[in-house]
ROFIFI-534055 format. One record per residue: residue in three letters; x, y, z of N, C-alpha, C in turn. Coordinates in steps of 0.1 Angstrom, whole numbers. Atoms other than C-alpha are relative to their C-alpha. Layout:
# ROFIFI-534055
(node ala; (X; Y; Z); (X; Y; Z); (X; Y; Z))
...
# end
This chain:
# ROFIFI-534055
(node unk; (-7; -4; -14); (-144; -240; -15); (10; 9; -6))
(node unk; (-12; -8; 2); (-115; -226; -34); (-5; 15; -7))
(node unk; (4; -16; 6); (-136; -195; -49); (-1; 4; 14))
(node unk; (-1; -9; -14); (-144; -188; -12); (12; 3; 6))
(node unk; (-11; -3; -4); (-111; -190; -3); (8; 13; -5))
(node unk; (-6; -16; 9); (-96; -164; -28); (-11; 10; 5))
(node unk; (8; -9; -2); (-130; -143; -17); (9; 3; 13))
(node unk; (-3; 2; -12); (-117; -146; 16); (16; 6; -1))
(node unk; (-12; -4; 1); (-81; -139; 8); (-3; 17; -6))
(node unk; (2; -11; 3); (-91; -107; -11); (-8; 10; 14))
(node unk; (5; -8; -13); (-114; -95; 20); (12; 3; 8))
(node unk; (-13; -2; -11); (-82; -98; 41); (8; 14; -7))
(node unk; (-7; -16; 2); (-68; -70; 18); (-7; 11; -3))
(node unk; (10; -12; -3); (-97; -47; 18); (6; 4; 16))
(node unk; (-3; -2; -16); (-87; -52; 56); (14; 9; 1))
(node unk; (-17; -4; -1); (-50; -42; 47); (1; 14; -4))
(node unk; (4; -10; 6); (-63; -12; 29); (-6; 9; 6))
(node unk; (9; -12; -11); (-86; 4; 55); (6; 9; 7))
(node unk; (-7; -8; -10); (-59; 19; 78); (12; 10; -8))
(node unk; (-10; -8; 5); (-38; 32; 51); (-3; 8; -7))
(node unk; (3; -13; 2); (-56; 59; 38); (-10; 12; 7))
(node unk; (6; -9; -11); (-72; 70; 68); (7; 7; 6))
(node unk; (-13; -10; -9); (-41; 88; 85); (1; 11; -9))
(node unk; (-3; -10; 10); (-34; 108; 54); (-13; 9; 1))
(node unk; (12; -11; 4); (-69; 120; 47); (-5; 5; 14))
(node unk; (7; -3; -14); (-78; 124; 85); (13; 11; 4))
(node unk; (-8; -6; -4); (-46; 145; 91); (2; 15; 2))
(node unk; (0; -14; -1); (-52; 181; 81); (-10; 2; 14))
(node unk; (10; -3; -13); (-80; 178; 112); (10; -5; 9))
(node unk; (-10; 3; -13); (-55; 162; 136); (6; 10; 5))
(node unk; (-10; -8; -5); (-28; 185; 134); (-6; 15; -2))
(node unk; (9; -9; -3); (-53; 212; 133); (-7; 3; 15))
(node unk; (5; 1; -13); (-69; 199; 163); (13; 1; 12))
(node unk; (-14; -1; -8); (-35; 191; 182); (9; 12; -1))
(node unk; (-9; -12; 1); (-20; 225; 167); (14; -4; -1))
(node unk; (-16; 7; 1); (10; 202; 156); (6; 9; -12))
(node unk; (-8; -4; 14); (35; 212; 128); (-6; -11; -10))
(node unk; (8; 6; 7); (22; 199; 95); (11; -13; 0))
(node unk; (-9; 12; 4); (56; 175; 90); (0; -7; 12))
(node unk; (1; 12; -11); (49; 157; 123); (-8; -12; -3))
(node unk; (7; 12; 1); (25; 134; 105); (10; -9; -4))
(node unk; (-10; 9; 4); (56; 119; 91); (5; -10; 11))
(node unk; (-4; 5; -16); (66; 109; 131); (-11; -14; 0))
(node unk; (10; 10; -6); (33; 85; 131); (5; -14; -12))
(node unk; (-1; 10; 12); (44; 69; 94); (16; -5; 8))
(node unk; (-13; 7; -6); (79; 63; 111); (-4; -11; 7))
(node unk; (0; 8; -10); (68; 45; 139); (-10; -14; -4))
(node unk; (8; 10; 2); (43; 24; 124); (10; -7; -14))
(node unk; (-13; 7; 8); (74; 14; 97); (3; -5; 9))
(node unk; (-10; 9; -7); (94; 0; 125); (-9; -15; 2))
(node unk; (9; 11; 0); (65; -26; 129); (0; -6; -9))
(node unk; (1; 8; 16); (60; -34; 93); (16; -2; -2))
(node unk; (-13; 4; 10); (96; -35; 83); (3; -13; 9))
(node unk; (-4; 13; -6); (102; -60; 113); (-8; -10; -3))
(node unk; (8; 11; 1); (73; -82; 107); (0; -4; -15))
(node unk; (-6; 3; 14); (81; -82; 68); (11; -7; 1))
(node unk; (-13; 5; -1); (117; -91; 76); (-3; -18; 7))
(node unk; (2; 10; -10); (102; -119; 102); (-10; -12; -9))
(node unk; (10; 6; 4); (73; -132; 79); (2; -14; -3))
(node unk; (-5; 16; 7); (93; -163; 62); (-2; -9; 18))
(node unk; (-2; 10; -13); (98; -176; 101); (-15; -1; 7))
(node unk; (14; -3; -8); (62; -164; 114); (-8; -10; -8))
(node unk; (9; 8; 7); (45; -183; 84); (3; -12; 5))
(node unk; (-5; 17; -1); (67; -215; 91); (-6; -5; 12))
(node unk; (5; 6; -15); (55; -214; 127); (-16; 0; 3))
(node unk; (10; -4; 2); (21; -202; 121); (-11; -6; -11))
(node unk; (8; 5; 13); (7; -211; 87); (-6; 14; -4))
(node unk; (4; -11; 5); (-3; -179; 62); (-17; 1; 9))
(node unk; (15; 1; -5); (-42; -186; 75); (2; 7; 9))
(node unk; (2; -4; -13); (-38; -182; 112); (12; 15; 2))
(node unk; (-7; -15; -1); (-12; -152; 107); (-6; 9; -4))
(node unk; (8; -11; 8); (-35; -133; 85); (-12; 5; 12))
(node unk; (12; -6; -5); (-63; -133; 109); (4; 5; 13))
(node unk; (-6; -9; -13); (-43; -126; 140); (5; 13; -1))
(node unk; (-6; -12; 4); (-26; -98; 123); (-11; 11; -5))
(node unk; (11; -6; 6); (-61; -86; 108); (-7; 7; 16))
(node unk; (4; -4; -13); (-70; -86; 147); (5; 14; 5))
(node unk; (-11; -12; -9); (-41; -64; 159); (-2; 12; -7))
(node unk; (0; -12; 10); (-47; -39; 130); (-15; 5; 6))
(node unk; (16; -5; -6); (-85; -36; 141); (0; 4; 12))
(node unk; (-1; -1; -14); (-77; -33; 177); (6; 16; 2))
(node unk; (-10; -15; -3); (-49; -2; 172); (-12; 11; -9))
(node unk; (9; -7; 4); (-77; 13; 148); (-9; 6; 8))
(node unk; (11; -4; -11); (-105; 12; 174); (11; 12; 13))
(node unk; (-8; -11; -11); (-77; 29; 197); (1; 15; -5))
(node unk; (1; -11; 8); (-73; 57; 171); (-10; 7; 6))
(node unk; (12; -8; 3); (-107; 66; 173); (-6; 1; 14))
(node unk; (1; -7; -16); (-108; 65; 214); (7; 7; 4))
(node unk; (-9; -8; -9); (-80; 83; 224); (-2; 12; -5))
(node unk; (-2; -10; -1); (-74; 116; 229); (15; 8; 3))
(node unk; (-16; -8; -2); (-37; 122; 227); (8; -6; -11))
(node unk; (-7; 2; 13); (-14; 122; 200); (15; -13; 6))
(node unk; (-11; 13; -7); (11; 101; 220); (-6; -11; -4))
(node unk; (8; 11; 3); (-13; 74; 219); (-2; -2; -16))
(node unk; (-2; 4; 13); (-17; 75; 183); (12; -5; -5))
(node unk; (-13; 5; 1); (21; 72; 181); (4; -15; 4))
(node unk; (-1; 15; -8); (20; 42; 204); (-8; -10; -8))
(node unk; (5; 7; 7); (-8; 26; 183); (5; -4; -12))
(node unk; (-8; 6; 11); (13; 27; 152); (4; -12; 3))
(node unk; (-7; 12; -1); (35; 1; 165); (-7; -14; -4))
(node unk; (7; 13; 2); (9; -29; 166); (-8; 2; -16))
(node unk; (4; 1; 15); (-8; -13; 134); (11; -4; -13))
(node unk; (-12; 3; 12); (27; -17; 114); (-1; -14; 3))
(node unk; (-3; 14; -5); (32; -50; 130); (-11; -10; -9))
(node unk; (10; 8; 8); (-1; -65; 117); (0; 2; -15))
(node unk; (0; -4; 17); (1; -48; 78); (11; -6; -3))
(node unk; (-13; 6; 8); (38; -60; 74); (-2; -18; -5))
(node unk; (-1; 17; -2); (30; -98; 82); (-11; -6; -12))
(node unk; (9; 2; 5); (-2; -97; 65); (0; 4; -19))
(node unk; (-3; 0; 18); (13; -81; 28); (7; -10; -4))
(node unk; (-9; 10; 4); (43; -103; 29); (-7; -13; -3))
(node unk; (6; 9; -1); (24; -132; 36); (-8; -6; -12))
(node unk; (10; 2; 11); (-4; -131; 12); (4; 5; -13))
(node unk; (-6; -1; 12); (15; -116; -16); (9; -13; -8))
(node unk; (-7; 11; 4); (38; -146; -17); (-12; -13; 0))
(node unk; (8; 11; 3); (9; -170; -12); (-11; 2; -14))
(node unk; (7; -5; 12); (-12; -153; -43); (12; -6; -13))
(node unk; (-10; 1; 10); (21; -152; -64); (3; -15; -1))
(node unk; (-2; 14; 4); (27; -190; -59); (-11; -9; -5))
(node unk; (12; 7; 2); (-8; -202; -60); (-8; 2; -11))
(node unk; (12; -6; 7); (-28; -180; -82); (7; 5; -13))
(node unk; (-9; -11; 12); (-22; -162; -117); (3; 13; 3))
(node unk; (-4; -17; -1); (-11; -125; -125); (-11; 7; 4))
(node unk; (12; -6; -1); (-47; -117; -131); (-6; -2; 16))
(node unk; (7; 3; -15); (-55; -131; -94); (9; 12; 8))
(node unk; (-11; -8; -7); (-24; -109; -81); (-8; 17; 3))
(node unk; (8; -12; -1); (-39; -78; -94); (-14; 2; 1))
(node unk; (14; -4; -6); (-72; -83; -84); (1; 1; 15))
(node unk; (-1; 0; -15); (-61; -90; -48); (5; 14; 2))
(node unk; (0; -11; -4); (-46; -57; -48); (-10; 11; -5))
(node unk; (11; -4; 4); (-74; -45; -65); (-11; 6; 10))
(node unk; (9; 1; -14); (-95; -53; -32); (9; 11; 10))
(node unk; (-8; -9; -8); (-66; -34; -16); (-6; 15; -4))
(node unk; (6; -15; 6); (-75; -3; -36); (-17; 0; 7))
(node unk; (17; 1; -5); (-115; -12; -25); (0; 5; 16))
(node unk; (0; -3; -16); (-103; -9; 11); (6; 15; 3))
(node unk; (-5; -16; -1); (-83; 26; 8); (-8; 8; -7))
(node unk; (9; -13; 5); (-110; 43; -12); (-12; -2; 10))
(node unk; (9; -3; -5); (-134; 34; 11); (2; 5; 14))
(node unk; (-3; -9; -11); (-118; 49; 43); (-1; 14; -4))
(node unk; (0; -14; 1); (-113; 83; 27); (-16; 4; -1))
(node unk; (13; -1; 2); (-153; 78; 17); (-6; 2; 11))
(node unk; (5; 0; -13); (-161; 72; 53); (2; 17; 4))
(node unk; (-1; -11; -8); (-143; 103; 66); (-9; 11; -6))
(node unk; (9; -10; 5); (-161; 124; 38); (-13; 2; 6))
(node unk; (13; 0; -6); (-194; 113; 51); (-1; 6; 16))
(node unk; (2; -3; -15); (-184; 118; 86); (1; 18; 3))
(node unk; (-2; -15; 1); (-172; 155; 78); (-13; 8; -3))
(node unk; (15; -8; 7); (-206; 164; 60); (-8; -3; 10))
(node unk; (14; 5; -11); (-226; 149; 90); (7; 8; 14))
(node unk; (-4; -10; -11); (-202; 176; 116); (5; -8; 14))
(node unk; (-5; 8; -9); (-187; 147; 133); (18; 1; -5))
(node unk; (-14; 1; 4); (-147; 143; 134); (7; -11; -2))
(node unk; (-8; 10; 12); (-118; 123; 121); (-3; -13; 10))
(node unk; (-2; 13; -8); (-123; 98; 152); (-11; -9; -1))
(node unk; (15; 8; 5); (-160; 88; 140); (4; -10; -11))
(node unk; (-7; 6; 8); (-141; 77; 110); (5; -12; 4))
(node unk; (-7; 17; -6); (-117; 50; 129); (-10; -6; 4))
(node unk; (6; 11; -4); (-142; 41; 148); (-11; -13; -8))
(node unk; (8; 8; 8); (-165; 27; 120); (11; -8; -10))
(node unk; (-13; 10; 10); (-132; 16; 99); (4; -12; 9))
(node unk; (-2; 6; -8); (-123; -2; 130); (-11; -13; 2))
(node unk; (12; 9; 1); (-156; -19; 136); (-2; -10; -13))
(node unk; (1; 5; 11); (-157; -29; 97); (16; -12; 4))
(node unk; (-12; 8; 2); (-120; -45; 103); (-3; -10; 11))
(node unk; (0; 9; -10); (-130; -64; 135); (-11; -11; -6))
(node unk; (9; 8; 6); (-158; -78; 116); (10; -13; -10))
(node unk; (-7; 4; 9); (-134; -91; 89); (10; -10; 8))
(node unk; (-7; 9; -8); (-112; -106; 117); (-3; -13; 1))
(node unk; (7; 10; -3); (-137; -126; 128); (-1; -8; -12))
(node unk; (1; 10; 12); (-144; -141; 94); (11; -8; -3))
(node unk; (-14; 10; -1); (-107; -148; 93); (3; -12; 6))
(node unk; (0; 8; -9); (-108; -167; 122); (-7; -12; -3))
(node unk; (9; 12; 7); (-135; -187; 110); (2; -8; -11))
(node unk; (-4; 5; 16); (-121; -193; 78); (16; -9; 0))
(node unk; (-15; 7; -3); (-86; -210; 90); (-5; -16; -4))
(node unk; (2; 15; 3); (-100; -249; 83); (-4; 2; -17))
(node unk; (3; -3; 18); (-108; -236; 46); (11; 0; -5))
(node unk; (-14; 0; 7); (-74; -231; 39); (7; -11; 0))
(node unk; (-5; 14; -2); (-63; -264; 51); (-6; -11; -9))
(node unk; (10; 5; 10); (-91; -278; 29); (3; 1; -14))
(node unk; (-2; -2; 13); (-82; -265; -2); (14; 1; -5))
(node unk; (-11; 0; 2); (-47; -264; -1); (9; -7; 11))
(node unk; (-7; 10; -11); (-35; -293; 21); (13; -4; 1))
(node unk; (-12; 5; -1); (-2; -296; 12); (7; 15; -1))
(node unk; (-1; -9; 2); (2; -257; 17); (14; 3; 14))
(node unk; (-7; 0; -10); (18; -264; 53); (13; -2; 1))
(node unk; (-15; 6; 7); (48; -285; 41); (6; 6; -10))
(node unk; (-9; -12; 13); (55; -262; 10); (4; 12; 9))
(node unk; (-6; -14; -13); (58; -232; 38); (9; -3; 5))
(node unk; (-15; 2; -12); (84; -252; 59); (13; -2; -10))
(node unk; (-12; 7; 10); (105; -259; 26); (6; 18; -6))
(node unk; (-6; -13; 3); (110; -218; 23); (15; 3; 2))
(node unk; (-14; -4; -3); (147; -205; 22); (-2; 12; 10))
(node unk; (5; -11; -11); (147; -182; 52); (18; 7; -4))
(node unk; (-9; -8; 3); (175; -158; 36); (4; 14; 8))
(node unk; (0; -12; -9); (191; -130; 55); (1; 13; -16))
(node unk; (-1; -12; 10); (191; -91; 39); (13; -3; -11))
(node unk; (-12; 0; 7); (229; -98; 27); (1; -11; -12))
(node unk; (2; 12; 11); (222; -131; 9); (-10; 5; -8))
(node unk; (8; -7; 12); (192; -116; -8); (4; 10; -7))
(node unk; (-7; -14; 8); (212; -87; -20); (9; -2; -8))
(node unk; (-10; 8; 9); (236; -109; -34); (-5; -5; -15))
(node unk; (3; 5; 12); (213; -123; -59); (-5; 11; -9))
(node unk; (1; -10; 13); (212; -106; -94); (-15; 3; -1))
(node unk; (9; -7; 3); (185; -81; -97); (-12; 1; 14))
(node unk; (8; -2; -10); (171; -82; -61); (-1; 15; 2))
(node unk; (0; -20; -3); (184; -43; -54); (-9; 2; -11))
(node unk; (9; -7; 4); (167; -32; -83); (-14; -3; 2))
(node unk; (17; 1; -3); (132; -47; -75); (1; 7; 11))
(node unk; (4; -6; -10); (139; -33; -41); (0; 18; -4))
(node unk; (2; -11; 6); (142; 2; -59); (-11; 5; -8))
(node unk; (13; -3; 8); (113; 0; -81); (-11; -3; 14))
(node unk; (14; 2; -11); (91; -10; -47); (3; 15; 6))
(node unk; (-2; -12; -4); (107; 20; -33); (-8; 13; -5))
(node unk; (6; -14; 5); (99; 46; -56); (-14; -3; -5))
(node unk; (15; 0; 1); (62; 35; -66); (-5; 1; 11))
(node unk; (10; -4; -11); (52; 33; -28); (6; 12; 4))
(node unk; (-4; -13; -5); (70; 63; -23); (-13; 11; -5))
(node unk; (7; -11; 4); (49; 82; -48); (-16; -5; 2))
(node unk; (14; 5; -6); (17; 59; -37); (-4; 6; 16))
(node unk; (6; -7; -15); (21; 69; 1); (4; 15; 2))
(node unk; (0; -18; 0); (32; 109; -7); (-10; 5; -6))
(node unk; (15; -5; 4); (2; 112; -24); (-10; -3; 7))
(node unk; (5; 5; -11); (-16; 93; 1); (-4; 8; 13))
(node unk; (-3; -7; -13); (-2; 112; 32); (-4; 17; -4))
(node unk; (-1; -13; 1); (0; 147; 16); (-7; 7; -9))
(node unk; (9; -5; 11); (-25; 153; -13); (-12; 10; 6))
(node unk; (8; -8; -9); (-50; 164; 14); (3; 14; 2))
(node unk; (-3; -11; -5); (-28; 188; 29); (7; 10; -13))
(node unk; (-4; -8; 14); (-18; 200; -6); (-11; 6; -5))
(node unk; (11; -7; 3); (-50; 207; -16); (-9; 8; 9))
(node unk; (7; -8; -8); (-64; 225; 16); (12; 13; 2))
(node unk; (-9; -13; -3); (-30; 245; 20); (3; 5; -12))
(node unk; (-4; -7; 9); (-23; 254; -13); (-12; 3; -13))
(node unk; (9; -1; 8); (-51; 250; -35); (-14; 6; 6))
(node unk; (11; -8; -6); (-76; 263; -9); (-14; -5; -2))
(node unk; (14; 7; -2); (-102; 238; -6); (-2; -5; 15))
(node unk; (5; 2; -17); (-123; 227; 26); (3; -16; 1))
(node unk; (-3; 13; -4); (-115; 194; 42); (-9; -12; -7))
(node unk; (9; 8; 6); (-146; 176; 28); (3; -4; -15))
(node unk; (-4; 2; 14); (-135; 182; -8); (12; -6; -1))
(node unk; (-10; 9; 5); (-101; 169; -1); (-1; -11; 3))
(node unk; (1; 17; -4); (-113; 138; 15); (-9; -5; -14))
(node unk; (5; 6; 11); (-134; 136; -17); (12; -3; -11))
(node unk; (-12; 6; 11); (-103; 139; -38); (10; -13; 3))
(node unk; (-5; 14; -4); (-87; 111; -19); (-10; -12; -5))
(node unk; (6; 10; 7); (-115; 88; -28); (2; -1; -13))
(node unk; (0; 3; 14); (-114; 94; -65); (16; -5; -2))
(node unk; (-12; 5; 4); (-73; 90; -61); (1; -16; 3))
(node unk; (-2; 16; -3); (-77; 54; -46); (-13; -6; -9))
(node unk; (5; 8; 10); (-106; 47; -68); (7; 0; -12))
(node unk; (-7; 2; 9); (-82; 55; -93); (11; -16; -1))
(node unk; (-9; 11; -1); (-56; 29; -82); (-11; -14; -1))
(node unk; (4; 12; 0); (-83; 3; -76); (-5; -4; -14))
(node unk; (2; 1; 14); (-95; 8; -112); (14; -4; -9))
(node unk; (-12; 1; 8); (-60; 7; -125); (5; -16; 3))
(node unk; (0; 15; -3); (-56; -27; -108); (-8; -10; -5))
(node unk; (6; 7; 6); (-85; -40; -120); (1; -2; -11))
(node unk; (-3; 1; 14); (-78; -31; -155); (16; -9; -1))
(node unk; (-10; 11; -2); (-42; -50; -146); (-7; -14; 0))
(node unk; (2; 15; -1); (-59; -80; -138); (-9; -4; -13))
(node unk; (6; 5; 11); (-78; -83; -170); (10; 4; -12))
(node unk; (-9; 1; 7); (-48; -72; -192); (8; -11; 2))
(node unk; (-7; 13; -3); (-28; -100; -173); (-4; -11; -9))
(node unk; (6; 14; 6); (-47; -126; -192); (6; 3; -16))
(node unk; (-3; -2; 14); (-34; -112; -227); (17; 5; -1))
(node unk; (-10; -5; 3); (-1; -97; -219); (9; -2; 14))
(node unk; (-5; 0; -12); (29; -100; -194); (2; 13; 10))
(node unk; (-4; -11; -8); (37; -80; -164); (9; 11; -4))
(node unk; (-9; -10; 1); (63; -62; -174); (-6; 11; -11))
(node unk; (6; -8; 7); (45; -47; -202); (-12; 7; 5))
(node unk; (7; -2; -9); (17; -38; -179); (8; 13; 8))
(node unk; (-4; -12; -6); (41; -18; -160); (3; 14; -9))
(node unk; (-3; -15; 9); (54; 5; -191); (-13; 6; 0))
(node unk; (14; -3; 1); (15; 9; -197); (-1; 10; 13))
(node unk; (1; -8; -14); (15; 23; -159); (6; 12; 0))
(node unk; (-9; -13; -1); (44; 46; -164); (-2; 10; -8))
(node unk; (5; -12; 6); (29; 65; -193); (-10; 6; 3))
(node unk; (12; -8; -5); (-4; 69; -178); (7; 14; 14))
(node unk; (-5; -7; -16); (16; 82; -142); (6; 13; -9))
(node unk; (-7; -13; 4); (36; 109; -167); (-11; 12; -1))
(node unk; (11; -10; 1); (4; 122; -180); (-6; 6; 11))
(node unk; (6; -4; -13); (-12; 124; -148); (7; 13; 8))
(node unk; (-13; -10; -7); (21; 145; -132); (0; 12; -9))
(node unk; (0; -12; 9); (22; 169; -164); (-15; 7; 4))
(node unk; (9; -4; 1); (-16; 175; -158); (-3; 6; 15))
(node unk; (2; 0; -14); (-13; 180; -116); (13; 17; -2))
(node unk; (-3; -13; -2); (14; 205; -123); (-2; 9; -11))
(node unk; (2; -10; 10); (4; 223; -151); (-13; 10; 2))
(node unk; (13; -9; -2); (-32; 234; -140); (-3; -1; 13))
(node unk; (0; -4; -15); (-38; 249; -108); (-16; 1; 2))
(node unk; (18; -5; -2); (-79; 242; -102); (0; -13; 8))
(node unk; (1; 13; -10); (-92; 218; -78); (-7; -10; -3))
(node unk; (6; 11; 6); (-113; 197; -100); (9; -7; -10))
(node unk; (-13; 7; 11); (-86; 193; -126); (9; -11; 12))
(node unk; (-12; 2; -10); (-62; 183; -93); (-7; -14; 1))
(node unk; (6; 14; -7); (-89; 154; -84); (3; -10; -15))
(node unk; (-5; 7; 15); (-85; 141; -126); (14; -6; 2))
(node unk; (-14; 0; 1); (-50; 143; -121); (3; -10; 10))
(node unk; (-2; 9; -9); (-50; 124; -87); (-3; -14; -5))
(node unk; (7; 10; 7); (-74; 99; -102); (9; -7; -11))
(node unk; (-12; 8; 10); (-47; 93; -132); (12; -6; 7))
(node unk; (-17; 6; -8); (-15; 88; -106); (-6; -12; 6))
(node unk; (7; 11; -6); (-37; 61; -90); (1; -10; -9))
(node unk; (0; 8; 11); (-46; 47; -124); (12; -6; -5))
(node unk; (-15; 4; 5); (-9; 46; -135); (9; -8; 9))
(node unk; (-10; 8; -10); (9; 37; -104); (-5; -11; 7))
(node unk; (6; 11; -10); (-16; 12; -88); (5; -15; -7))
(node unk; (-5; 10; 4); (-6; -16; -112); (13; -7; 4))
(node unk; (-12; 4; -3); (30; -16; -101); (2; -9; 13))
(node unk; (-3; 8; -14); (31; -29; -65); (-4; -15; -6))
(node unk; (1; 15; 3); (10; -63; -77); (8; -5; -10))
(node unk; (-12; 9; 11); (31; -70; -108); (12; -2; 5))
(node unk; (-12; 3; -2); (62; -64; -92); (3; -13; 8))
(node unk; (4; 15; -8); (52; -92; -65); (-4; -11; -10))
(node unk; (0; 14; 9); (41; -116; -91); (10; -2; -6))
(node unk; (-13; -1; 6); (72; -114; -108); (8; -6; 5))
(node unk; (-10; 4; -10); (91; -125; -79); (3; -17; -3))
(node unk; (-2; 10; 1); (87; -163; -80); (7; -3; -12))
(node unk; (-1; 0; 10); (92; -158; -115); (17; 3; -5))
(node unk; (-14; -1; 3); (125; -140; -115); (11; -6; 9))
(node unk; (-12; 4; -10); (140; -155; -83); (-2; -18; 2))
(node unk; (1; 15; -5); (123; -189; -79); (-13; -1; 12))
(node unk; (11; 0; -10); (95; -200; -56); (8; -5; 12))
(node unk; (-7; 4; -12); (119; -216; -26); (5; 15; 5))
(node unk; (-5; -12; -7); (136; -180; -21); (-12; 11; -1))
(node unk; (10; -16; 4); (102; -157; -34); (-7; 2; 18))
(node unk; (5; -3; -14); (88; -159; 8); (12; 10; 2))
(node unk; (-11; -8; -8); (122; -145; 19); (3; 13; -8))
(node unk; (-4; -12; 9); (128; -121; -13); (-13; 10; 1))
(node unk; (14; -10; -3); (88; -106; -9); (4; 6; 14))
(node unk; (1; -5; -10); (95; -104; 27); (13; 15; -1))
(node unk; (-9; -13; 1); (127; -80; 19); (-1; 8; -9))
(node unk; (6; -9; 11); (108; -63; -10); (-9; 7; 8))
(node unk; (8; -7; -10); (82; -52; 16); (5; 6; 10))
(node unk; (-8; -6; -6); (107; -44; 38); (7; 17; -4))
(node unk; (-6; -13; 5); (124; -19; 12); (-13; 7; -4))
(node unk; (12; -9; 4); (86; -6; 3); (-2; 9; 12))
(node unk; (-5; -7; -16); (86; 3; 42); (7; 9; 0))
(node unk; (-9; -13; 1); (116; 22; 38); (-6; 7; -6))
(node unk; (5; -11; 6); (100; 44; 13); (-13; 6; 10))
(node unk; (11; -4; -7); (68; 46; 35); (4; 10; 11))
(node unk; (-5; -5; -13); (86; 58; 65); (13; 12; -7))
(node unk; (-12; -14; 4); (115; 83; 45); (-8; 8; -11))
(node unk; (3; -9; 9); (99; 96; 15); (-12; 7; 2))
(node unk; (11; -6; -6); (64; 107; 26); (7; 14; 10))
(node unk; (-1; -12; -5); (82; 122; 54); (10; 11; -6))
(node unk; (-10; -6; 9); (110; 138; 33); (-10; 13; -7))
(node unk; (10; -5; 11); (79; 151; 12); (-7; 15; 12))
(node unk; (6; -10; -8); (64; 168; 43); (11; 9; 7))
(node unk; (-9; -8; -5); (94; 180; 58); (7; 14; -10))
(node unk; (-2; -11; 9); (102; 201; 25); (-10; 9; -3))
(node unk; (14; -10; 1); (67; 215; 24); (-3; 5; 13))
(node unk; (2; -10; -14); (66; 227; 60); (13; 11; -6))
(node unk; (-12; -11; 0); (101; 245; 48); (-2; 11; -9))
(node unk; (3; -10; 9); (91; 259; 16); (-14; 1; -6))
(node unk; (14; 4; 2); (53; 252; 10); (-1; -11; -8))
(node unk; (5; 14; 8); (32; 225; -6); (-1; 3; -13))
(node unk; (-2; -4; 13); (34; 243; -37); (9; -13; -7))
(node unk; (-9; 6; 3); (65; 218; -39); (-5; -15; -1))
(node unk; (4; 13; 1); (45; 188; -39); (-1; -8; -12))
(node unk; (1; 5; 11); (38; 180; -75); (15; -3; -11))
(node unk; (-15; 2; 5); (76; 185; -84); (6; -10; 8))
(node unk; (-5; 11; -8); (82; 160; -56); (-3; -11; -5))
(node unk; (4; 11; 9); (62; 134; -73); (10; -1; -12))
(node unk; (-6; 1; 11); (80; 142; -105); (13; -5; 1))
(node unk; (-14; 6; -2); (114; 134; -91); (-1; -12; 5))
(node unk; (-1; 17; -3); (106; 99; -76); (-5; -6; -13))
(node unk; (8; 6; 15); (87; 94; -114); (16; 0; -3))
(node unk; (-9; 3; 6); (121; 99; -128); (9; -10; 4))
(node unk; (-8; 14; -6); (140; 76; -105); (-6; -12; -4))
(node unk; (5; 10; 2); (115; 50; -110); (5; -4; -16))
(node unk; (-4; 2; 16); (119; 54; -150); (14; -4; -1))
(node unk; (-13; 2; 1); (156; 53; -146); (3; -16; 5))
(node unk; (2; 13; -7); (153; 19; -124); (-7; -10; -9))
(node unk; (6; 13; 10); (132; 4; -148); (7; -1; -16))
(node unk; (-8; 1; 14); (154; 10; -178); (11; -10; 4))
(node unk; (-12; 7; -6); (182; -9; -158); (-8; -11; 2))
(node unk; (4; 13; -2); (156; -39; -149); (-2; -3; -13))
(node unk; (1; 4; 16); (148; -40; -190); (14; -7; -3))
(node unk; (-14; 5; 5); (190; -48; -193); (0; -17; 7))
(node unk; (-4; 8; -8); (188; -74; -163); (-10; -13; -8))
(node unk; (7; 12; 5); (157; -95; -177); (-1; 5; -17))
(node unk; (-2; 1; 16); (163; -85; -213); (-17; -2; -5))
(node unk; (14; -8; 3); (127; -68; -220); (-1; 8; -12))
(node unk; (5; -8; 13); (114; -49; -251); (3; 13; 8))
(node unk; (1; -15; -1); (123; -12; -252); (-13; 5; 8))
(node unk; (10; -5; -6); (98; 10; -231); (-10; 1; -9))
(node unk; (10; -6; 7); (78; 23; -260); (-2; -12; -14))
(node unk; (4; 9; 7); (79; -9; -278); (-12; -12; 0))
# end
C-alpha cells in the first residue's frame, strides 16, 4: 500500500509538469497565429503567477482544511480543465483567463506535495519526485513535436495533454482512501503546522537566502523553458519541430539530473549535490555561449537541465532540516511563492530584453542569473557552515 501511495504522488508530479513546458514550446506558434509581440508571452506567465502565488501562500490553511490528498486531486482536476480550455479556445484573451485556474491548481499541488515528501520520505524520494515532474515537462514538448510533424497545430497538443491530466485527476480522487490508510496520523499532524506570515517567515535566519536560491534556479529553469524555442527559431534559425525536439532534450536533461540526484542522495548530503549541479550548469552555459550551432545548442540545453534540475528538489528537502517540521509547510509555501515571483518576473524580463535587443542576448541573460545564484549559494555556505564549493 505504501508503494502504491508513493507511485500516486509521483504520478501527481507528472501532472504538475505537463502544462509547465507546453506554453513555452507552443509560444512561437501561438504568437505567429495571433500576430502578437514576442514579449507578450510573459503576460500569460504573469497571470498564471497570480494564482500560483496565492495558492502557495494559502497552502497551509488549505491543507489543514482539506488534507493533502483531497487538495491534490481537486487541484489536478482544475489544471486539467484549464489545459483542455487552452486546446478549445481560439482567443488569446481566453488563454489569459484560463491561466488563473491553471496557476491556482499548480501552486497548491507543488507546495503541499513538496512538504509531504520532505517530512515523510528520504532525500532520494524527493529527488525522484521531481524526476517525475521532469517526466511531465519532457512529455509535453514531445507531444507537440509529434503534433507538428503530423501537420496539426498547438491546440491538439493541449487537448492530448489535457486528456492525460483528466485521467490522472480521476486516479487521484480514487486514491484518497489510500492516503488515510498508509499514514493515518497525517491529518492530525497537518493540523499542527505553524501558520506563519511572510514577515514572520522572513525573520527566521536563512529563509531569505533560500528564497533567493529558489528565485535564481527557477528563473533559469523557466527562462530556458519559455524562451529556448524562440531563441532557436529567431536567432539560430531552426524550424518549430526542431525547436520542440530541443525542448524535449532540455527537459530530459532535467529529468536525468533529478534521477541522478536521487541516486547520489543515498551517499551524499543535498548541499554537496547542489555544488555538483552548479559546476555542470557552468559548463553548459559556456557551451551555449561559445558555439552557434543548432545541434550543439541541444547538447547545451540538455546539460543546463542536468545541472539545474537537482536544485529545486534538494532546496525543498532541506527545509525541515533547516527550519524544523512544524514550520516547514509555511516556509515551503513562502519558498513556492518566491519561486513563482521568479516565474512571473525573470522570464518576462528575458522576453522584454529579447524583444528590445534581439534573442542573441538569451545565453548572456542565463549567465547573469547563474552568477547571482552562485553568490547566494556562497552566502548559504556561511549560514549553514558547509564546506567550500570545490571541497
